[in-house]
N, C-alpha and C positions, 0 to 999 in steps of 0.2 A: 598878866594876861588881861586883855580888855574885856570888860563885862558889858553886855548889852542889856539895856532896859527894854522891857516889853510894855508898850503903852496899853493901858486899860486892864492890866493884871493887878489885882489887889489881893493881898494875902489875908487881910483881916477886914472886919466890918468897920472898925473905928480907926482913926489915925494913930491912936496909941498902940493898937494891936499891930498895925503895919510897922510902926517904929520898933516895937519889940522884936518882930520877926527879922527886920533888917539888922538890928543889933546882934542877934544870934548868928548872923553871918550867912544868910541865904544868898547864894550867887547863881546866876543863870548864865550859861554860855553854850556854844555849840560843841558837840562831841569832838569834831575835828580840831577845834582850837584847844580843847583840854588835852587831847592826846599829843598834839604838836608841842604844847607847853611842857608836858611831862617828858617828852623825848629830849627836848633841848636841855632840860635841867638834870638829865641823868645819862649823858653820854659817857661811855667808858672807852677811852682810846687804847688801841693796841700799839705799843711802841715798835717802830720799825726804823730805828736810827742806824744809818749806814756810814755817815761821814761827819764832817764838822758841824753840820746842821743839828745833829743829835745833841751836841753840847748845849745849843741854844734852846732846844726843846726841853731838855732836862732843867735848865734854869727857869723856863717858863712855869714849870711845875713846882719850883722851890718857893721858899718863903717870901722873897722879894716881889714876885709877880703873882703867885698863888692862883693857879687855875681852879682851885676849889670854890672860888667865888661863883663860878658858873657851873658847878656840879660835875667837874671833870678831874677830880683829884685822884681817881683810881686808875692809874695806868696798869693795864692788864697784860700779863705775860702770855695768857692763853687766848687764842683767837676766838674760841667758842664763848668767851665771856665778854668780848669787846664788840662794839658796833661802829667804831670809828678807827680808821687806820691813818696814821700820820706818817707818810713816807718822807723821811728827812735825809737827804743826801743823794749821792749818785748811786744808780742801780746798775750793776754789772750784768752782762749777759748770763753769767752763771747764777746770779741771784734772782733773775726774772721768774723762773718757774717756781721758786720758793715763795716769792712775793704773791704770785697768783694762787698758789696752794693755800697760803694763809688767808688771802682774801676770800677764797671759796669756802673756807671753814668758818668764817664769821656768820652769825645769824642775820636774817633780814629784819628790819631794814639796816643797811650798812652804808657808811659814807667814807670818802677818802679825801684827805688833804695832802696836796703835793707841796712840800716845804723846801724852798730853795731853788735856785736856777738849775742845779744839777738834776734834781728830780723832775723838774718841770720841762726842761729842754736839753738836757745833757751837759749844760754848762760849758766850761772851756775844754771838755774832753770830747772832741769830735773825732772819735776813732771807733773801731769795730768792737771794742771791749765794753763800752758803756752804752746803755740804752738811751736813746735820744728822746726822752720824755716817758714818764711812767704811765701816761694815758694810753700808750700802745699796749699796755699789759692789763690795767684795771681802769674802770671809769673814774675820773677825778671830778669831785664836786667843787673844790675851792683850791686855787693856786695862791701860794704865798711867795712873792718874789723876794730876791735878795741873795747875797752871797757872803756869809750866811745871813739869813734874816734874823733880826733881833727878836727877842721874846715878845715885844709889843706887836710886831707884825704877825706873829703866830696867834696871839690873842685876838687881833683884829680879824684874822682869817677864821678863827673859831666863832667869833661873834657873827660873821657873815654866814657861816654854815648854820648856826643856830637860827638866824633869821630865815634862811631858806627852808629849814626843817619845820619851823613854826608856821610858815605861810603855805606850805604845800598841802594839798588835800590828802587825807589819810584814807577815807572811805569812799573814794570815787572810782 
């Protein structure tokens, strides 16, 4: 998290006192930045794997790629404990109301990543049974392209979402 220095603010009367205060770890920042940083480091994704993209999502959480480096190692099975939904794979018309119900049960603030071309635009399934884009059901924050996207692409999408969460204003 970037730390801003405030010109003219002195913590002690002598340079030694100022140095001692800095060594103790006094940091100044805006509350928006602190909350944004905390939210990015503690996202808990709700797994919503529907097709082959789910295998890539599971491997992103495994040891080789290790999503826990970014504070996302807890894949939650309960939507009431998750604040990020990763929709991985094609969404059928019968699954759409379930997806919306799970999204509505998630606490605010909540985010959605659409993983794969099937979730983003229906993929190769241009028929009546598959939803042509999950953004018609829930608002999507980040799209991860590919068929199926590699774990590196999912991690890049997560980093883009974290950048978005970190920079958006919390108290405006």
